[in-house]
N, C-alpha and C positions, 0 to 999 in steps of 0.2 A: 667574359660575358659581354653583353651589350645592354646598357641601362639608360643610355641617353644618345640621341642622334639628331641630325639636322637634314631638312630637305627644303631647299630654297630655289632650285632651278625652275624655270617656267614649266608648269605642270603639263601644258598642252604639248610642248616640244618633247618633254620627257616621255609622255604617254605614247607619242608617235614613235619614239625611239624603241619602245618595247611593244609595239604593234597593238595598241589599243586606242580607241577613240576617247577623247577627254570630255566626259559629260558631267564631271564633278569639279567644282571650283576648289582648288587646293592653295591655300595661302602659304607664302614662304614662312618657314619655321626654322629657328636656330637652336632650340633647346627642347626637343620633344621628349616627354617623360612618360613612364608607365601610367596606364589608365586613361591616357589621352587618345583621341581618334587620329588615325594615321591612314595615308593613302596607299592602296594596294590594288594589284591586278589579280583576278581569279577567273576561272572558267564558269560561264553561266550554264543554264540548263540545256542550252543548245550547243555547248562546247565552244562558245565564242569567248574571246577575252573581254572582260568588263572591268572598268575602274570603279572602285568602291571605297568606303571608309570603314575601318574596323577599330574597335577599342583595343588598345595594346594591353595584353595580359590574358592568355587563353583560359576560357572557362569551359571545361569538358561538358558535353551534353548531359551527363549523368550527375553533375555536381548539384548538391543541395543548396549551397551558398555561393553566389557569384564572387565573393571576396577571395576565393581561391585563386582567381586570375591575377591578383596582386603579386603572387609568388611564382607565376608561370609566364614571365615575360620572355624567357629563353627556353629552348629545348635543345638538349645535347644530340648532335648528329649521330653519335655512337649508339644511342639507345632509343631513338624515336620509333623504330620499327617494332619494339617490344613493350614500351611503357604504355599502360592503360590510358593515360591522359592524352597520348599523342598518336598512338598507332592507327586509329581509324582515320584521323585527319591526314596522316602521312600517306595512306592509301588513296584517299578520296578527296581531300580538301586542302590543296596546296595553294600558295599565293606568293606574290612578289611584292615586296614592300619598298616604296620609293625612298631613296636617300641620296645625299651628297657627301655625307661623312658621318662619323660617330666619335664619341668621346670615350676616353679611358683615363683613369686616374693612377698615378704612380707615386709612391712615397719616396720623397727625397729630403734628406736631413730632417726627418720626422714631420714633413709637411706633404700633404697630398696635392700633387700638381696635376691639373687636367691637361690632357693632350687632345688635339683634334686630328683625326685620321681620315684621309680621303684617298681616292685612287691617285696614283702618281700623275695620271693624265688630267686630273681635275674634272673628269666627266661624271655625270650622275650615274647611279647604279641601282641595283635592287638587292635587298636581303632575301634569301630563301626563307619562306615562312609557311606556317600552317594556320588554318582558320577553323573555327567551330561556331555552330549555332546553339544557343542555350535558351530555354524557356522555363520560367518558374511554374511549378505545379500548383502554387497557391495564388499567384497573381497573374496579371497580364504582361508582366515584364519579360522582354525578349532582348537578347544581346547577340551580336556577332563580334567575335573577338579573335585575336591573332597572337602568335608568338614568333620570335626570331630564332632561327636555328644557329647554333654555335658549334665550333670545332676547336681542336687544339691549335694554339697560335703558331704561326710560322716563325722563322728566326727573327725577322724584323719586329713583329709585334710582341713576341715573347719577352722583349725588353721592357714592356709595359704591363703585360698581363698574360696568364697562361692560356686564356681562351680568346677566341675572336669570332665574330659573326661570319656566316657563309655569305660572301659577296658574289653576286652574279652580274656579268656584263651581258649585253644584248644577245650575243651569239649562243649563250647557254640558257637564257631565260625560258624559251619555249620548251626545252627539254625538261625543265623542272615541272612546268605545268602539265606536260604530257605524261608525267608519272615515271620518268626515268629513275630506275633504282640504283644506278651506278654513279650518278652525277655528283652526289655529295662526296664520295670517296675521291673522285677525280679532282674536284675543286679544292678539297682539303689538301691533297698532295701537291697541287699546282695552283695556288692562289694568285690573284693578280698582284701587280706591284702597287705598294702603298707609299704614301708620304705622311709625315706627322710633324706637329709642332706644338709647343706648349702654348696655352691660352690663359686668359684671365680667370681667376678662381671664381668670378661671379657666375660662371656657368654651373657651379655646384648647387646653386639655388634654382630650382625648377621654375620659380616665379619670374626669373630674369629671362627676357626674350628680346634679342636685338642682334643685328648683323655683326656688331663689333665683338660678339662672343667668339667668333672664329678667327679674329685677327691674331697673328702670332704675337706672343709676349716675348719678343726677341726675334731673331732671324729664323725664317722657315728652314727646316732641315730635311734632307732627303734620306740620310742614313744616320740613325741614332747611335750615339756612342753607348757603350755598355753602362747602364745606370745602376747605381748602388741603391739598396733599400729593401 
């Protein structure tokens, strides 16, 4: 799964990398948690890329209670084309969510150890995502929300968790927004190269927010040893 991530690269440069003008100020974040607002690219009504902010945790348009979004921070790539909560967004409302890395927890000696995971290149990237518009039938409340798509972990990340987010680099980003139906299978089969290292357990508290959260708690590692737990 993907339940916490970071985006701290200069947003204007990252936006240009993914072919969108930066008209939204995005502050560096090192501990982004569900229900918070996150930066993403979507297609506007004229089919142009636009940078916007979504609340993390997708609320389907038909939902009566928006709190359902708290349980829908991730969508499984294997089922999004059929699941009622995601299938319409999969066809019509895709997005790209800015990130520099994400966190995963692994139990070692009965202790949950957080790891920070990024591209081996250190470059910013985007998660493949979906978005929805929701409006209350009783009040004026409106929400635009998003979810991160996940797939089965590759050999490297399976040492930490059995799922991983779909990570897209610039060459594939446009294909996702264009509605390509084969891209998820391709990226799942051939994910980019990652690196990972353990970090301070302070990241487990979503109230903690500082650059030192991604500092290695020990030496950075490129290839993880097989971990027990």
